[in-house]
C-alpha positions as CSV (number, residue, x, y, z in Angstrom):
1,M,109.1,17.9,109.8
2,S,112.1,18.4,108.9
3,A,114.5,17.1,112.0
4,S,117.5,18.6,110.7
5,V,116.5,22.3,112.4
6,S,114.9,23.5,115.0
7,I,111.8,26.5,115.5
8,D,111.4,25.8,119.4
9,G,111.6,29.1,121.4
10,L,111.7,31.1,118.1
11,V,107.6,32.4,118.3
12,E,106.3,33.4,121.2
13,P,102.3,35.1,121.5
14,T,103.7,38.8,121.1
15,R,107.1,38.3,119.4
16,V,109.5,36.1,116.8
17,H,112.8,35.9,116.8
18,R,115.2,37.2,114.0
19,R,116.5,33.5,113.2
20,L,113.0,33.3,111.1
21,Y,114.2,36.1,108.2
22,T,117.7,35.2,108.2
23,D,118.9,31.7,108.9
24,P,118.9,29.5,105.7
25,A,118.1,26.2,107.3
26,I,114.5,27.6,108.5
27,F,113.9,28.9,105.0
28,E,114.5,25.4,103.3
29,R,112.3,23.7,106.4
30,E,109.8,26.5,105.1
31,M,109.5,25.5,101.5
32,V,108.8,21.6,102.9
33,D,106.8,22.3,105.6
34,V,104.9,25.3,105.3
35,F,104.5,25.3,101.3
36,G,103.9,21.7,101.5
37,G,102.0,21.2,104.3
38,S,99.2,23.7,103.6
39,W,96.8,24.3,100.9
40,T,99.1,26.7,98.2
41,Y,97.4,28.8,95.9
42,L,98.3,28.1,92.3
43,C,96.9,30.0,89.8
44,H,92.9,31.0,88.4
45,E,91.2,29.0,85.8
46,S,90.8,31.9,83.4
47,Q,94.8,31.3,83.3
48,I,94.4,27.8,81.4
49,A,91.1,27.8,80.0
50,E,91.1,26.4,77.0
51,P,91.9,22.1,77.0
52,D,95.5,21.2,76.9
53,S,96.7,25.0,78.4
54,Y,99.3,24.9,81.2
55,L,101.3,26.8,83.2
56,T,104.4,26.6,85.8
57,V,104.6,28.0,89.1
58,D,106.9,27.5,92.3
59,V,105.2,26.1,95.2
60,G,108.4,26.3,97.5
61,R,111.1,24.8,95.9
62,R,109.2,22.5,93.5
63,S,108.8,23.5,90.1
64,T,105.1,22.5,89.1
65,I,103.1,22.3,85.9
66,V,99.1,23.3,86.5
67,T,97.6,22.0,83.6
68,R,94.1,21.0,82.2
69,S,93.8,18.0,80.5
70,R,91.0,17.4,77.1
71,D,88.7,15.8,79.7
72,G,88.8,19.3,81.8
73,V,90.4,18.1,85.2
74,V,93.2,21.0,86.6
75,R,95.8,18.9,87.8
76,A,99.1,20.0,89.1
77,L,102.3,17.5,88.2
78,F,105.7,17.7,89.4
79,N,107.9,19.4,86.6
80,R,110.5,16.7,87.3
81,C,110.8,13.5,84.9
82,S,110.3,10.8,86.8
83,H,113.6,8.6,85.2
84,R,116.4,11.3,86.3
85,G,115.2,14.6,87.7
86,T,115.3,16.4,84.8
87,T,112.5,19.4,84.3
88,V,110.1,18.4,81.2
89,V,108.6,22.3,80.6
90,E,110.5,25.3,80.6
91,G,109.0,28.6,80.3
92,A,106.0,30.2,81.8
93,G,103.1,28.4,80.1
94,G,101.5,27.2,76.6
95,C,99.7,24.1,75.3
96,A,100.3,20.9,74.8
97,K,98.9,17.1,75.2
98,R,101.8,15.7,76.5
99,F,105.3,16.4,77.9
100,T,108.3,14.7,76.3
101,C,111.8,15.2,78.6
102,P,114.5,16.6,76.4
103,Y,117.3,14.6,78.1
104,H,116.8,10.9,77.6
105,G,112.6,11.4,75.6
106,W,110.4,9.9,78.1
107,S,107.1,10.9,77.2
108,F,104.3,11.8,79.9
109,A,100.3,13.1,79.2
110,N,99.0,16.5,80.7
111,D,97.4,14.1,83.1
112,G,100.7,12.8,84.2
113,R,100.6,9.1,83.1
114,L,104.2,8.1,81.2
115,L,102.8,7.3,77.8
116,A,106.5,5.9,76.7
117,V,109.8,5.4,77.0
118,P,112.5,5.0,74.0
119,Y,113.7,1.5,73.3
120,P,111.8,0.1,75.9
121,D,113.3,-3.3,75.6
122,S,115.9,-2.0,77.6
123,Y,114.0,-1.7,80.8
124,G,113.2,-6.1,81.1
125,P,109.7,-7.0,82.1
126,S,109.8,-5.7,85.7
127,F,109.7,-2.0,84.6
128,D,106.3,-0.8,84.9
129,K,104.8,2.3,83.3
130,A,102.7,3.0,85.3
131,Q,104.8,3.5,88.0
132,F,106.3,6.0,86.4
133,G,104.0,8.6,86.4
134,L,104.7,11.9,86.9
135,G,104.2,13.0,90.9
136,G,101.5,15.9,91.7
137,L,99.7,17.9,94.0
138,R,96.3,17.4,95.3
139,V,94.3,20.3,93.7
140,E,90.8,21.6,95.0
141,I,89.6,24.9,93.2
142,Y,87.4,27.6,95.1
143,R,85.3,29.8,92.9
144,G,87.9,29.9,90.1
145,F,90.6,30.0,92.6
146,V,93.3,26.8,91.9
147,F,95.1,25.8,95.4
148,G,97.7,22.9,95.4
149,T,98.6,20.8,98.4
150,V,101.3,18.1,98.9
151,D,99.6,16.7,101.6
152,H,97.5,14.7,100.2
153,D,95.2,13.0,103.5
154,G,94.7,16.1,105.5
155,P,91.8,19.1,105.6
156,D,90.1,19.9,102.4
157,L,90.2,23.6,100.9
158,A,87.1,24.3,102.1
159,E,88.3,23.6,105.6
160,Y,91.6,25.5,105.0
161,L,90.2,28.4,103.9
162,G,87.1,28.5,106.9
163,A,86.3,32.3,107.3
164,A,88.5,33.8,104.6
165,S,86.0,32.1,101.9
166,G,83.1,34.6,102.6
167,W,85.9,37.4,102.0
168,L,87.2,35.9,99.7
169,D,83.0,35.4,98.1
170,V,83.6,40.0,98.4
171,H,85.7,39.7,96.0
172,I,84.3,37.6,93.6
173,D,80.5,39.3,94.3
174,R,81.0,42.6,93.0
175,N,81.8,41.7,89.9
176,P,78.9,41.5,87.3
177,G,78.0,38.1,87.4
178,G,80.4,37.1,89.6
179,E,82.8,36.6,87.1
180,L,86.6,37.2,87.5
181,A,89.7,36.7,85.3
182,V,93.3,37.2,86.1
183,L,95.0,39.4,82.6
184,P,97.9,38.4,80.8
185,G,101.6,40.6,81.6
186,P,101.7,40.5,85.0
187,I,104.3,42.8,86.7
188,R,106.9,41.5,88.6
189,Q,109.0,43.0,91.3
190,E,111.6,41.6,93.6
191,Y,113.2,42.6,97.4
192,R,116.3,41.4,98.7
193,G,114.4,40.5,102.1
194,N,112.1,37.0,103.5
195,W,109.0,36.5,102.1
196,K,107.6,36.9,105.4
197,L,107.9,40.6,105.3
198,A,105.2,40.7,102.5
199,F,103.0,38.9,104.5
200,D,103.8,41.1,108.1
201,N,102.9,44.2,105.8
202,A,99.5,42.9,104.3
203,S,97.6,43.5,107.0
204,D,100.0,46.3,108.8
205,G,97.4,49.2,109.0
206,L,99.7,51.8,110.8
207,H,102.6,51.8,107.8
208,A,100.8,53.6,105.4
209,T,100.2,56.6,107.4
210,F,104.6,56.9,107.4
211,A,105.7,54.4,104.6
212,H,103.3,56.1,102.4
213,R,104.3,59.9,103.7
214,S,105.3,60.8,100.1
215,Y,102.4,58.7,98.5
216,N,99.9,60.6,100.6
217,H,100.6,64.2,99.7
218,L,101.3,63.2,95.8
219,G,98.1,64.2,94.6
220,R,94.9,65.0,96.5
221,S,91.4,62.4,95.6
222,T,88.6,64.3,95.3
223,D,87.6,62.8,98.9
224,V,90.5,65.7,100.3
225,E,91.8,63.5,102.8
226,T,92.7,59.6,101.5
227,V,92.2,56.6,103.0
228,L,95.8,56.5,103.8
229,A,96.5,60.1,105.0
230,R,94.2,59.5,107.8
231,D,95.1,58.9,111.0
232,P,94.7,55.0,111.5
233,A,93.7,55.5,115.1
234,Q,90.6,57.3,114.7
235,T,88.7,55.6,111.7
236,E,86.3,52.7,111.6
237,M,88.5,50.8,109.1
238,F,89.2,47.2,111.2
239,A,91.4,43.9,110.8
240,K,90.5,40.2,111.3
241,A,92.7,37.2,112.1
242,L,90.8,35.0,110.2
243,G,92.5,31.6,111.0
244,H,95.0,29.3,109.3
245,G,96.7,32.0,108.8
246,H,94.6,34.3,106.9
247,M,94.4,37.7,107.3
248,L,91.9,40.8,106.6
249,V,91.6,44.8,106.6
250,D,88.2,46.2,105.5
251,Q,88.8,49.6,104.4
252,R,85.2,50.5,103.5
253,P,83.6,51.5,107.5
254,G,86.5,54.3,107.1
255,L,85.2,55.7,103.6
256,A,83.9,59.5,104.0
257,S,81.4,58.6,101.0
258,D,82.6,56.0,98.1
259,A,85.7,54.2,97.4
260,W,86.1,55.8,93.8
261,A,86.2,59.4,96.2
262,T,89.8,57.9,97.2
263,M,90.6,57.8,93.7
264,R,93.1,60.8,92.2
265,A,92.9,62.0,88.6
266,M,94.3,59.5,86.2
267,P,94.8,59.4,82.2
268,F,91.9,59.3,80.5
269,S,89.6,59.3,83.4
270,D,87.3,62.1,82.7
271,E,86.7,61.1,79.2
272,L,85.8,57.5,80.7
273,I,83.4,58.7,83.4
274,A,82.0,61.6,80.7
275,S,81.3,58.4,78.5
276,L,79.4,56.1,81.1
277,T,77.7,59.3,82.5
278,S,76.0,60.0,78.9
279,T,75.5,56.4,78.6
280,L,74.2,55.6,81.7
281,G,72.9,58.2,83.5
282,P,75.3,59.4,86.9
283,D,73.7,57.2,89.3
284,E,74.2,53.6,87.5
285,A,77.6,55.4,85.9
286,R,78.8,56.1,89.7
287,A,78.2,52.6,90.7
288,Q,80.0,51.5,87.3
289,L,83.3,53.4,88.5
290,E,83.1,51.8,92.0
291,L,83.9,48.4,90.1
292,A,86.8,50.6,88.5
293,T,88.6,50.5,92.1
294,G,89.4,47.6,94.5
295,S,86.9,46.2,96.7
296,M,88.7,47.9,99.6
297,V,88.9,44.6,101.3
298,N,92.7,43.2,101.7
299,L,92.4,39.8,101.6
300,T,95.4,37.9,103.0
301,L,95.7,34.0,102.4
302,F,98.5,31.9,103.8
303,P,101.1,31.5,103.0
304,N,101.3,33.3,99.3
305,M,98.6,35.2,98.2
306,I,97.0,38.4,98.6
307,L,94.3,40.4,97.2
308,V,94.7,43.9,97.2
309,G,92.3,46.4,94.9
310,N,91.6,45.0,91.8
311,Q,95.2,43.1,92.1
312,L,96.6,39.5,93.2
313,M,99.6,39.5,94.4
314,V,101.9,36.3,94.3
315,V,104.5,35.9,97.1
316,E,107.2,33.6,95.8
317,P,110.3,32.6,98.2
318,L,113.5,32.8,96.1
319,A,115.8,32.6,99.2
320,V,116.2,33.4,102.6
321,D,116.8,36.9,102.0
322,H,115.1,37.3,98.1
323,T,111.8,37.4,97.2
324,R,110.2,37.6,93.8
325,L,106.1,39.2,94.1
326,T,103.9,38.5,90.9
327,L,101.2,41.0,90.6
328,Y,97.9,40.1,88.3
329,L,95.3,42.3,87.4
330,L,92.3,40.9,87.6
331,A,89.3,41.7,84.9
332,A,85.4,42.0,85.7
333,P,84.7,39.9,81.7
334,R,80.9,41.5,82.1
335,A,82.2,45.0,83.0
336,S,81.4,47.8,81.1
337,D,84.1,48.6,78.4
338,E,84.9,52.0,80.4
339,V,85.6,49.8,83.3
340,A,88.0,47.7,81.7
341,R,89.9,50.5,81.2
342,L,90.0,52.2,84.3
343,R,90.8,49.1,86.5
344,P,94.2,48.9,84.7
345,R,94.9,52.6,85.7
346,V,93.5,52.5,89.0
347,E,95.7,49.5,89.8
348,E,98.8,51.3,88.5
349,D,98.7,54.1,90.6
350,F,99.7,52.8,94.1
351,T,102.0,49.9,91.9
352,N,104.2,52.6,90.8
353,F,104.7,55.1,93.4
354,G,103.3,53.1,97.1
355,T,104.6,49.4,96.0
356,P,108.5,50.6,95.8
357,D,108.1,52.6,99.5
358,D,106.9,48.9,100.5
359,L,109.9,47.1,98.8
360,E,112.4,49.5,100.3
361,M,111.1,48.9,104.2
362,F,111.2,45.3,103.6
363,E,114.8,45.9,102.7
364,R,115.6,47.8,105.8
365,V,113.8,45.6,107.8
366,Q,116.2,42.5,106.5
367,R,119.3,44.7,106.7
368,G,118.2,45.5,110.6
369,L,117.6,42.1,111.6
370,L,121.5,41.2,110.7
371,V,122.0,42.5,113.9
372,P,122.7,39.5,116.2
373,E,122.5,41.6,119.4
374,M,118.7,42.7,118.7
375,E,117.0,39.4,118.8
376,W,113.0,40.0,118.6
377,I,110.7,41.1,116.6
378,D,108.0,42.5,118.6
379,T,104.0,42.2,117.3
380,S,102.1,43.3,120.7
381,R,100.1,46.1,119.4
382,G,96.9,45.8,120.4
383,H,97.7,43.0,122.6
384,D,97.4,44.4,126.6
385,A,95.8,48.2,125.2
386,G,92.0,46.6,125.1
387,C,91.3,47.6,121.6
388,E,90.8,44.0,120.4
389,W,88.1,42.0,120.6
390,I,86.2,38.2,119.7
391,D,83.7,39.9,117.6
392,P,80.3,37.9,118.7
393,D,78.9,37.5,114.7
394,D,82.2,35.3,113.3
395,G,83.9,34.4,117.0
396,L,87.2,36.1,115.3
397,L,89.6,38.2,116.9
398,T,89.2,41.9,115.7
399,G,90.7,44.9,115.9
400,P,91.5,48.2,114.6
401,I,93.8,48.3,111.6
402,T,96.6,49.6,113.3
403,S,96.1,46.0,115.7
404,E,99.3,43.2,115.0
405,A,96.7,40.7,115.7
406,P,96.6,39.1,112.1
407,M,100.1,39.1,112.2
408,R,100.2,37.3,115.3
409,G,97.4,35.0,114.1
410,Y,99.7,33.8,111.0
411,H,102.4,33.3,113.0
412,A,100.6,30.9,114.8
413,E,99.8,29.1,112.0
414,Y,103.4,29.2,111.0
415,L,104.4,27.3,114.1
416,R,101.9,25.0,114.0
417,L,103.2,23.9,110.1
418,M,106.7,23.8,111.3
419,T,106.3,22.3,114.4
420,D,103.9,19.3,113.6
421,R,105.3,16.3,114.3
422,S,102.7,14.3,112.2
423,P,103.0,12.8,108.7
424,R,101.8,15.6,106.8
425,V,103.7,15.5,103.4
426,T,103.3,12.8,100.8
427,V,103.7,11.7,97.3
428,R,101.8,10.2,94.8
429,T,101.8,9.5,90.8
430,A,99.7,10.2,88.4
431,G,97.3,7.3,88.9
432,A,97.2,8.3,93.2
433,N,96.5,12.1,91.4
434,D,93.1,11.0,89.4
435,G,91.5,9.3,93.0
């Protein structure tokens, strides 16, 4: 924990202080303690499928290279030359066996080892290249999803995911062969607000009725009352706090029939449905159309990953009041061509007509939180209303989708990470990473 700024008294059981969203010093601590002390989503293996492929990501303030070397091992290396600190890679990604610093020519293997320095005699006999590899993160992979942490001695990924892993399986296993791939060409959106506003919103089942009012009435699905247009308090849909800050909203119990019935008309949908029906018959065609929609399970993995529909959203903090959302389309490699063509059309619908509502709300919240005389954000909905319960099947706090229990759950994990005084963040160079 960084000692320079304290959050003592800023997180209470059913409210949090506005400073968590407005204080630049707290933001800088989050970049160290939250994004260093937890398992952060880095990428999907399909994005670095080939040997020597790599991409760049940020883990808090840490510019990081995620690379697959010739031995097939996926590593996450700090994009920072061990000589004078220059980034050794620019751009989103590529393919390279080695990374050479453009400033003084130090050359690193894509497993992080320092291979060569120019004019080595200038360093003398005490210079040990093995001590100057690129520092890196501890990496673990869950069914293709790559995570990293700066905490080399903490809990493993399976423990950190906990109950969330079963819900991640729901997203994966609904695809033929349990295969997923992240398609290139993500959509990037930015808003002038704190990164936590995206998490506050991710499990909020109440806002859709109000913030997305225009979207709800833009068109009608075949299931005339769309999921978003129904009274959220009168539905069997539920929300869960999954532990470690992870959150869930399961819309499936609230569906009147199936997920495809909630879809509106979209470009080429009629001809693609006709093609599926003529090839597979009406029943199997309908099953294929379910693959074109999302799982109807919104899963949030703290601190930076949100799965909604067939879309993976990565939350990237840029400043205390500036956030980038990067949205990747998830493909099912074994699905039919018709499904492959429909999935982007389905995701375009809400991304283009619904997400802007959310971004506007985030910015309006950020502006409102600048009022110093009103200090607190309330998260008590459902807490004393008798509508939250401990699910006997999994032992998790559960409630209707209007409950703010998941939000309170992630605030509890946030508080733990920001106040845990045990040593956590460590740096290891390339040799240690391979262990």
